[in-house]
N, C-alpha and C positions, 0 to 999 in steps of 0.2 A: 522804457527806463528815461528816468530824468538823467541830467548830465550829472549833477552833483553824486547821485549815488553810483554811476561809473566810474567818476574819479576817487571816489572811496573804495571801490573794489580794486582799482587798480593800483591803490596806495598801499592794502594790506598784500595784493597779490606780490608786490616788489618787497615789502618787509618778510614775508614767508621764503620768498627767493634767497634772500638774503641770509638767512638762518641754516637753508637748507643745501647753501654753497659752501658752509662751512667757511666763510671768509673772514670769521674772528676765531680761530682755534682754540681751545681751551688748553691751558698750560698747568703741568703740574704744581708751577709755583703759586705761592699765595700773592695776591696783591693787598699789601699794607698799605695803610692809609696814615701817613706819618701827620698829613696836616688835614685839617677837616675844612679847610679853605684855601682859594688860591685864583690866581687872575688867567685870563688868558685873551691874547690878541692875535688878530689873522687879517688875511686880505681874502675876501671869496668874491665869485663873480654869480650873477643871478639876481633874483630877488633882494631888495625893492628897486635899485636900479644900477644897472650895469656890473661895474667894480666897485665893490664898498668894501670897508674898514669894518671890523667886526672887533668887538670888545666884549669880555664877560667876566664873571664871577661866580664862582663854585662855593657854596656850603653844602659839600656833600650830604643827602641826594640829590640838591637843587641847585639848577642854574639860572643864572638871570644875565641874560644877554642882549646888546643892542649892535645893530648894524645898519650902515648908511653912508651916503656920502651926498656931498654938495657942489654941483657942475656948474651950478650958474641960476638965476633966478627960475627958469622953467625945467630945470634939469635934475631934480634933486629925489632923496627917497630917505628914508628910516623905518627901520623895523625893531619891536621889542619881542622877546621872547621870554616864555618863564618855562622852564623844563623840569624833567624828573628822571633820573638815571635809573632804568629798568635791568641794565645786565652790564658788568664789567669784567673784561678777562685781560689777559697781560697789556696786550697791545691797541684794545679794540672797546669800545664804550658805547652804549644803546641810550637814547635817551627819547621819551615822548615828550610831549608840551602842547603849548598853544602859541601862535604867534600873531600879532596885530599889527598892522604897517601903513605907511601914507607911501604913495608915490606921485611923483609930477612929473609931466612929460609937456611939450609945446600944445599938445592938443587934449590934454586931461590932466584933471588931477583927484585922486579917490583913495580909500581907506579899504583896507583889507583885514579879514580875521580868518583864521583856520588853526586845526590840528596838523601837528609836526610830528617828524618823528627823523632824529638825529643820529649820524654815526660818525664816530671818530675811530678813524683805523689809524694807527701811528699818529702822523700830524696831517693826514690828511682828513678833510672835513664834508660831511654831504648831510644837506637838511632837504627834506620832501615832505609834500605835505599839500592837500586841496584846501583851497579857500573860497571865501564869498566877498564879493565885493559888497562892503555895508553902507557906504556913502559915497557919494559922486558929488563932487563942489563943479568941475568942468567937465564937459565930453560926455557921450553916449556908453552907457555898459549894459541898454538893453539886452543886447543880442548875446553877449560873455557874462553875465552874472557870477560863474566860478568858474577859477583857473588854478593853474598849480604852481604853490610854492617851492622853488630851487636856487640853492646855494651850493657850490662847489668850491673849495678852496683851502687854502695853508692855515692852521691853526696852531700858534705855539701856546701850549701851558704851562704857566708857572709854578712848579710844584716844588 
């Protein structure tokens, strides 16, 4: 079995486990949408490079998001997301989407692309998905062309 196929299977098993665990309990309260659009800002750890700032703009049910940080000439990264809300409950939002990004370390410089799943639970943010390295400017990714997009952090939504 190819590594990318294994990552996709793990990704879908993770989503199924979240839904089975009831991490987002349905409430009898209806979720009212007073505004059709709002901003979000946060601090996340993970992809594209270490600790990153996150900013996004929602036009329900779409979200446009950018995250990244600049630590110096050879230590930086940026990631752009386009997502679609697939489930909303009182304190929980599920989104699926696509991410494209660029990361730069002292030994490598590469671009990546992949599908992602986003979970907002209160103000906790989790993003997970498989990705493929699509372009390498510096470094060698022949041994590992696939890997995982992961972001965990705090996101405040201005509603």
